[in-house]
mmCIF file of the C-alpha atoms, coordinates in Angstrom:
data_MODEL
# 
_entry.id   MODEL 
# 
loop_
_atom_site.group_PDB 
_atom_site.id 
_atom_site.type_symbol 
_atom_site.label_atom_id 
_atom_site.label_alt_id 
_atom_site.label_comp_id 
_atom_site.label_asym_id 
_atom_site.label_entity_id 
_atom_site.label_seq_id 
_atom_site.pdbx_PDB_ins_code 
_atom_site.Cartn_x 
_atom_site.Cartn_y 
_atom_site.Cartn_z 
_atom_site.occupancy 
_atom_site.B_iso_or_equiv 
_atom_site.pdbx_formal_charge 
_atom_site.auth_seq_id 
_atom_site.auth_comp_id 
_atom_site.auth_asym_id 
_atom_site.auth_atom_id 
_atom_site.pdbx_PDB_model_num 
ATOM 1  C CA . MET A 1 1  ? 43.319 187.943 -50.664 1.00 0.00 ? 1  MET A CA 1 
ATOM 2  C CA . GLU A 1 2  ? 44.927 189.931 -47.709 1.00 0.00 ? 2  GLU A CA 1 
ATOM 3  C CA . GLU A 1 3  ? 47.767 188.921 -45.858 1.00 0.00 ? 3  GLU A CA 1 
ATOM 4  C CA . VAL A 1 4  ? 47.865 189.257 -42.178 1.00 0.00 ? 4  VAL A CA 1 
ATOM 5  C CA . ILE A 1 5  ? 51.009 189.729 -40.483 1.00 0.00 ? 5  ILE A CA 1 
ATOM 6  C CA . LYS A 1 6  ? 51.811 189.818 -36.548 1.00 0.00 ? 6  LYS A CA 1 
ATOM 7  C CA . ASP A 1 7  ? 55.023 189.803 -34.752 1.00 0.00 ? 7  ASP A CA 1 
ATOM 8  C CA . VAL A 1 8  ? 54.920 187.601 -31.570 1.00 0.00 ? 8  VAL A CA 1 
ATOM 9  C CA . VAL A 1 9  ? 57.505 187.098 -28.664 1.00 0.00 ? 9  VAL A CA 1 
ATOM 10 C CA . VAL A 1 10 ? 58.544 183.642 -27.438 1.00 0.00 ? 10 VAL A CA 1 
ATOM 11 C CA . LYS A 1 11 ? 57.966 183.744 -23.652 1.00 0.00 ? 11 LYS A CA 1 
ATOM 12 C CA . ASN A 1 12 ? 58.304 180.095 -22.818 1.00 0.00 ? 12 ASN A CA 1 
ATOM 13 C CA . ALA A 1 13 ? 61.439 179.350 -20.977 1.00 0.00 ? 13 ALA A CA 1 
ATOM 14 C CA . LEU A 1 14 ? 62.541 176.629 -22.980 1.00 0.00 ? 14 LEU A CA 1 
ATOM 15 C CA . GLY A 1 15 ? 61.696 178.548 -26.154 1.00 0.00 ? 15 GLY A CA 1 
ATOM 16 C CA . LEU A 1 16 ? 59.627 177.152 -29.004 1.00 0.00 ? 16 LEU A CA 1 
ATOM 17 C CA . HIS A 1 17 ? 60.252 173.403 -27.997 1.00 0.00 ? 17 HIS A CA 1 
ATOM 18 C CA . ALA A 1 18 ? 58.357 170.215 -28.886 1.00 0.00 ? 18 ALA A CA 1 
ATOM 19 C CA . ARG A 1 19 ? 55.379 170.998 -26.739 1.00 0.00 ? 19 ARG A CA 1 
ATOM 20 C CA . PRO A 1 20 ? 54.422 174.706 -27.751 1.00 0.00 ? 20 PRO A CA 1 
ATOM 21 C CA . ALA A 1 21 ? 55.382 173.620 -31.168 1.00 0.00 ? 21 ALA A CA 1 
ATOM 22 C CA . ALA A 1 22 ? 52.862 170.588 -31.387 1.00 0.00 ? 22 ALA A CA 1 
ATOM 23 C CA . LYS A 1 23 ? 50.161 173.148 -29.883 1.00 0.00 ? 23 LYS A CA 1 
ATOM 24 C CA . LEU A 1 24 ? 51.102 175.980 -32.415 1.00 0.00 ? 24 LEU A CA 1 
ATOM 25 C CA . SER A 1 25 ? 50.839 173.153 -35.461 1.00 0.00 ? 25 SER A CA 1 
ATOM 26 C CA . GLN A 1 26 ? 47.803 171.642 -34.267 1.00 0.00 ? 26 GLN A CA 1 
ATOM 27 C CA . GLU A 1 27 ? 45.863 175.129 -33.733 1.00 0.00 ? 27 GLU A CA 1 
ATOM 28 C CA . ALA A 1 28 ? 47.217 176.182 -37.239 1.00 0.00 ? 28 ALA A CA 1 
ATOM 29 C CA . MET A 1 29 ? 45.560 173.225 -38.824 1.00 0.00 ? 29 MET A CA 1 
ATOM 30 C CA . LYS A 1 30 ? 42.229 174.315 -37.522 1.00 0.00 ? 30 LYS A CA 1 
ATOM 31 C CA . PHE A 1 31 ? 42.223 176.859 -40.160 1.00 0.00 ? 31 PHE A CA 1 
ATOM 32 C CA . GLN A 1 32 ? 42.004 177.199 -43.917 1.00 0.00 ? 32 GLN A CA 1 
ATOM 33 C CA . ALA A 1 33 ? 44.472 179.962 -44.368 1.00 0.00 ? 33 ALA A CA 1 
ATOM 34 C CA . GLU A 1 34 ? 47.851 179.507 -45.274 1.00 0.00 ? 34 GLU A CA 1 
ATOM 35 C CA . ILE A 1 35 ? 49.997 180.210 -42.273 1.00 0.00 ? 35 ILE A CA 1 
ATOM 36 C CA . LYS A 1 36 ? 53.845 180.863 -42.222 1.00 0.00 ? 36 LYS A CA 1 
ATOM 37 C CA . LEU A 1 37 ? 56.222 181.487 -39.308 1.00 0.00 ? 37 LEU A CA 1 
ATOM 38 C CA . CYS A 1 38 ? 59.149 183.707 -40.156 1.00 0.00 ? 38 CYS A CA 1 
ATOM 39 C CA . TYR A 1 39 ? 62.401 183.601 -37.895 1.00 0.00 ? 39 TYR A CA 1 
ATOM 40 C CA . LYS A 1 40 ? 65.693 185.358 -38.971 1.00 0.00 ? 40 LYS A CA 1 
ATOM 41 C CA . GLU A 1 41 ? 64.740 185.095 -42.684 1.00 0.00 ? 41 GLU A CA 1 
ATOM 42 C CA . VAL A 1 42 ? 63.597 181.615 -42.602 1.00 0.00 ? 42 VAL A CA 1 
ATOM 43 C CA . GLU A 1 43 ? 59.914 181.032 -43.194 1.00 0.00 ? 43 GLU A CA 1 
ATOM 44 C CA . VAL A 1 44 ? 58.299 177.692 -42.489 1.00 0.00 ? 44 VAL A CA 1 
ATOM 45 C CA . ASN A 1 45 ? 54.752 176.188 -42.637 1.00 0.00 ? 45 ASN A CA 1 
ATOM 46 C CA . ALA A 1 46 ? 53.052 176.835 -39.154 1.00 0.00 ? 46 ALA A CA 1 
ATOM 47 C CA . LYS A 1 47 ? 50.950 173.730 -39.754 1.00 0.00 ? 47 LYS A CA 1 
ATOM 48 C CA . SER A 1 48 ? 54.124 171.706 -39.638 1.00 0.00 ? 48 SER A CA 1 
ATOM 49 C CA . ILE A 1 49 ? 55.487 170.686 -36.110 1.00 0.00 ? 49 ILE A CA 1 
ATOM 50 C CA . LEU A 1 50 ? 58.847 169.552 -37.579 1.00 0.00 ? 50 LEU A CA 1 
ATOM 51 C CA . ASP A 1 51 ? 59.164 172.850 -39.454 1.00 0.00 ? 51 ASP A CA 1 
ATOM 52 C CA . ILE A 1 52 ? 58.515 174.920 -36.586 1.00 0.00 ? 52 ILE A CA 1 
ATOM 53 C CA . LEU A 1 53 ? 61.131 172.891 -34.687 1.00 0.00 ? 53 LEU A CA 1 
ATOM 54 C CA . THR A 1 54 ? 63.858 173.482 -37.376 1.00 0.00 ? 54 THR A CA 1 
ATOM 55 C CA . LEU A 1 55 ? 63.653 177.212 -36.472 1.00 0.00 ? 55 LEU A CA 1 
ATOM 56 C CA . ALA A 1 56 ? 65.045 176.484 -32.718 1.00 0.00 ? 56 ALA A CA 1 
ATOM 57 C CA . VAL A 1 57 ? 63.596 179.581 -31.361 1.00 0.00 ? 57 VAL A CA 1 
ATOM 58 C CA . PRO A 1 58 ? 64.802 180.776 -27.870 1.00 0.00 ? 58 PRO A CA 1 
ATOM 59 C CA . MET A 1 59 ? 62.954 182.585 -25.395 1.00 0.00 ? 59 MET A CA 1 
ATOM 60 C CA . GLY A 1 60 ? 62.763 186.363 -25.823 1.00 0.00 ? 60 GLY A CA 1 
ATOM 61 C CA . GLU A 1 61 ? 62.954 186.145 -29.656 1.00 0.00 ? 61 GLU A CA 1 
ATOM 62 C CA . VAL A 1 62 ? 60.380 187.685 -32.090 1.00 0.00 ? 62 VAL A CA 1 
ATOM 63 C CA . LEU A 1 63 ? 58.789 185.656 -34.730 1.00 0.00 ? 63 LEU A CA 1 
ATOM 64 C CA . THR A 1 64 ? 56.512 186.973 -37.590 1.00 0.00 ? 64 THR A CA 1 
ATOM 65 C CA . LEU A 1 65 ? 53.068 185.088 -38.186 1.00 0.00 ? 65 LEU A CA 1 
ATOM 66 C CA . ARG A 1 66 ? 51.905 185.420 -41.755 1.00 0.00 ? 66 ARG A CA 1 
ATOM 67 C CA . ALA A 1 67 ? 48.441 184.121 -42.810 1.00 0.00 ? 67 ALA A CA 1 
ATOM 68 C CA . LYS A 1 68 ? 46.633 184.217 -46.059 1.00 0.00 ? 68 LYS A CA 1 
ATOM 69 C CA . GLY A 1 69 ? 43.054 183.262 -46.581 1.00 0.00 ? 69 GLY A CA 1 
ATOM 70 C CA . ASP A 1 70 ? 39.504 183.599 -45.737 1.00 0.00 ? 70 ASP A CA 1 
ATOM 71 C CA . ASP A 1 71 ? 39.946 182.977 -41.991 1.00 0.00 ? 71 ASP A CA 1 
ATOM 72 C CA . ALA A 1 72 ? 43.495 184.556 -41.707 1.00 0.00 ? 72 ALA A CA 1 
ATOM 73 C CA . ILE A 1 73 ? 42.492 187.393 -39.226 1.00 0.00 ? 73 ILE A CA 1 
ATOM 74 C CA . GLN A 1 74 ? 40.959 184.619 -36.920 1.00 0.00 ? 74 GLN A CA 1 
ATOM 75 C CA . ALA A 1 75 ? 43.884 182.279 -37.257 1.00 0.00 ? 75 ALA A CA 1 
ATOM 76 C CA . ILE A 1 76 ? 46.326 185.018 -36.508 1.00 0.00 ? 76 ILE A CA 1 
ATOM 77 C CA . LYS A 1 77 ? 44.364 186.089 -33.381 1.00 0.00 ? 77 LYS A CA 1 
ATOM 78 C CA . GLN A 1 78 ? 44.317 182.605 -32.013 1.00 0.00 ? 78 GLN A CA 1 
ATOM 79 C CA . LEU A 1 79 ? 48.050 181.830 -32.694 1.00 0.00 ? 79 LEU A CA 1 
ATOM 80 C CA . GLU A 1 80 ? 48.781 185.082 -31.190 1.00 0.00 ? 80 GLU A CA 1 
ATOM 81 C CA . TRP A 1 81 ? 46.825 184.212 -28.035 1.00 0.00 ? 81 TRP A CA 1 
ATOM 82 C CA . LEU A 1 82 ? 48.905 180.883 -27.891 1.00 0.00 ? 82 LEU A CA 1 
ATOM 83 C CA . PHE A 1 83 ? 52.198 182.712 -27.594 1.00 0.00 ? 83 PHE A CA 1 
ATOM 84 C CA . GLU A 1 84 ? 50.646 185.506 -25.171 1.00 0.00 ? 84 GLU A CA 1 
ATOM 85 C CA . ASN A 1 85 ? 49.772 182.794 -22.883 1.00 0.00 ? 85 ASN A CA 1 
ATOM 86 C CA . ARG A 1 86 ? 52.815 180.959 -22.958 1.00 0.00 ? 86 ARG A CA 1 
ATOM 87 C CA . PHE A 1 87 ? 51.184 177.812 -24.864 1.00 0.00 ? 87 PHE A CA 1 
ATOM 88 C CA . GLY A 1 88 ? 49.696 176.955 -21.245 1.00 0.00 ? 88 GLY A CA 1 
ATOM 89 C CA . GLU A 1 89 ? 53.175 176.548 -19.613 1.00 0.00 ? 89 GLU A CA 1 
ATOM 90 C CA . GLU A 1 90 ? 54.154 178.071 -16.210 1.00 0.00 ? 90 GLU A CA 1 
ATOM 91 C CA . LYS A 1 91 ? 56.434 181.219 -16.249 1.00 0.00 ? 91 LYS A CA 1 
# 
């Protein structure tokens, strides 16, 4: 099974705080693939809001999304879209 890896930038002014972390985990749960979020050599489950919050990622930082499974490509594309669109928050 192929692993899909993509780097994304946190564009939210407050970083990856509770609201975007919730959206990220909710979106990740829609996929069968195993999805991980990596930041500064720490890897967490992207389907867990608490795991995401432990990363405390500020604005401008780069994260790596890693997905493995039948729908890994779709999962990465959807999660990348969330980051690109600031999780629906203002600039």
